C-alpha positions in Angstrom: 22.6 10.6 -60.5 22.1 12.7 -63.7 18.8 14.6 -63.9 17.9 16.4 -67.1 15.3 19.1 -66.7 12.9 20.1 -69.4 9.8 22.2 -69.4 7.9 25.1 -70.9 9.1 28.7 -70.8 8.8 30.1 -67.3 7.7 26.9 -65.7 10.5 26.9 -63.0 13.3 24.8 -64.5 15.9 27.2 -63.1 14.3 27.3 -59.7 14.2 23.5 -59.6 17.9 23.3 -60.6 18.9 25.9 -58.1 17.1 23.9 -55.3 18.9 20.7 -56.3 22.2 22.5 -56.2 21.9 24.6 -53.1 19.9 22.1 -50.9 20.8 18.7 -52.3 24.4 19.1 -53.4 23.9 18.6 -57.1 26.3 20.1 -59.6 24.7 22.2 -62.3 25.4 22.1 -66.1 23.4 24.5 -68.3 22.6 24.2 -72.0 21.6 27.9 -71.8 25.2 28.8 -70.6 26.7 26.7 -73.4 24.5 28.4 -76.0 25.0 31.9 -74.5 28.8 31.4 -74.8 28.4 30.6 -78.5 26.0 33.5 -79.1 28.5 35.9 -77.5 31.4 34.3 -79.4 29.5 35.1 -82.6 28.9 38.7 -81.5 25.1 38.3 -81.5 22.7 39.8 -79.1 21.7 37.5 -76.2 18.0 37.0 -76.5 15.7 34.1 -76.9 15.5 34.3 -80.7 19.3 34.3 -81.3 19.8 31.6 -78.6 17.2 29.4 -80.2 18.6 29.9 -83.7 22.1 29.3 -82.5 21.2 26.1 -80.6 19.4 24.8 -83.7 22.5 25.7 -85.9 24.7 23.9 -83.4 22.5 20.8 -83.5 22.4 20.9 -87.3 26.2 21.1 -87.5 27.1 18.7 -84.8 24.1 16.3 -84.7 20.7 16.4 -82.9 22.2 15.5 -79.6 25.3 17.7 -79.9 24.6 20.0 -77.0 23.8 17.1 -74.6 26.9 15.1 -75.8 29.0 18.0 -74.4 26.9 18.5 -71.3 26.7 14.8 -70.4 30.4 14.4 -70.9 31.1 17.3 -68.6 28.6 15.8 -66.0 30.2 12.4 -66.2 33.7 13.9 -65.8 32.5 15.8 -62.7 30.9 12.7 -61.1 28.4 12.7 -58.3 24.9 14.0 -58.6 24.3 16.4 -61.5 21.4 18.4 -62.9 21.5 19.4 -66.6 19.2 22.2 -67.6 17.5 22.3 -70.2 16.5 19.4 -72.4 14.8 20.7 -75.6 15.1 18.1 -78.3 14.2 14.4 -78.6 17.7 13.3 -79.4 18.9 15.0 -76.2 16.4 12.9 -74.2 17.6 9.7 -75.9 21.2 10.6 -75.2 20.5 11.5 -71.6 18.7 8.3 -70.9 21.3 6.2 -72.8 23.8 7.5 -70.2 21.6 6.6 -67.2 20.0 10.0 -66.8 16.4 10.7 -65.7 14.3 13.3 -67.3 12.2 15.6 -65.1 9.7 18.0 -66.7 8.5 21.1 -65.0 5.3 22.8 -66.2 2.7 25.4 -65.2 -0.3 27.2 -66.7 0.6 29.7 -69.5 -0.7 32.7 -67.6 1.4 31.9 -64.5 4.5 31.3 -66.7 4.2 34.6 -68.6 3.9 36.5 -65.3 7.0 34.7 -64.0 9.1 35.6 -67.0 8.0 39.2 -66.8 8.9 39.3 -63.1 12.3 37.6 -63.5 13.4 40.0 -66.3 16.4 38.1 -67.6 17.9 39.1 -71.0 15.6 36.6 -72.8 12.5 37.8 -71.1 11.9 41.3 -72.4 9.0 40.4 -74.6 5.4 41.2 -75.0 2.7 38.5 -74.5 2.4 38.1 -78.3 6.1 37.7 -78.7 6.3 35.2 -75.9 3.4 33.2 -77.3 5.2 33.1 -80.7 8.4 32.0 -79.1 6.7 29.2 -77.2 4.8 28.0 -80.3 8.1 27.8 -82.2 9.8 25.9 -79.4 7.0 23.4 -78.6 6.7 21.5 -81.9 9.1 20.5 -84.7 9.5 17.6 -87.1 13.2 18.6 -87.6 15.3 16.6 -85.1 17.8 19.5 -84.9 15.2 21.9 -83.6 13.4 22.2 -80.3 10.4 20.0 -79.7 9.6 20.7 -76.0 6.1 19.2 -76.2 7.5 15.8 -77.3 10.3 16.1 -74.8 7.9 16.7 -71.9 5.9 13.6 -73.1 9.1 11.5 -72.7 9.7 12.7 -69.2 10.1 10.1 -66.4 8.3 12.4 -64.1 6.3 15.7 -64.5 5.9 18.3 -61.8 3.2 20.9 -62.1 4.6 24.0 -60.6 1.5 26.1 -60.0 1.8 26.8 -56.3 4.5 28.2 -54.0 8.2 27.7 -54.0 7.9 25.5 -51.0 5.4 23.3 -52.9 7.8 22.9 -55.8 10.6 22.0 -53.3 8.4 19.3 -51.7 7.5 17.9 -55.1 11.3 17.8 -55.9 12.0 15.9 -52.6 9.3 13.4 -53.6 10.8 13.0 -57.0 14.3 12.4 -55.5 12.8 9.8 -53.0 11.4 7.8 -55.9 14.2 8.2 -58.5 17.5 8.6 -56.7 19.5 5.5 -56.9 
């Protein structure tokens, strides 16, 4: 089974992927890691803006599904159950589903998500509320197929989990999702 995970910033995509890996035996492939490698190769600072711009440039050069072509190929080569994090463009959804994947969206209220990113403190999370809101606005909608359109991607999800409660609640919802979708 191949699960692609999408969702808004700070919704819990990484937590969901981690649970699938640690508790359910999935292998993990990360668009973020692929993009970070390219950002570092270019000698750019690793932050959300350079990562977003680099990912958009990679899609513009290689095609709208370029990142997922690489990730799905690696997932198929690995075999078994795989989770790919994070689907951000419509062409990536189409490519994932054309290769038998299922799209899972994770979401939560904006206030909860901002608090989460402040608390996790990764290299992309050192931003003010205004900066975070601008980043999210930029990533949520685009008519350009090579750019992120998270809102449209979430709308294409096979299943949406609202992650507004505890970690245990998210895990229970993931178990329910697997019960319905795992072949």
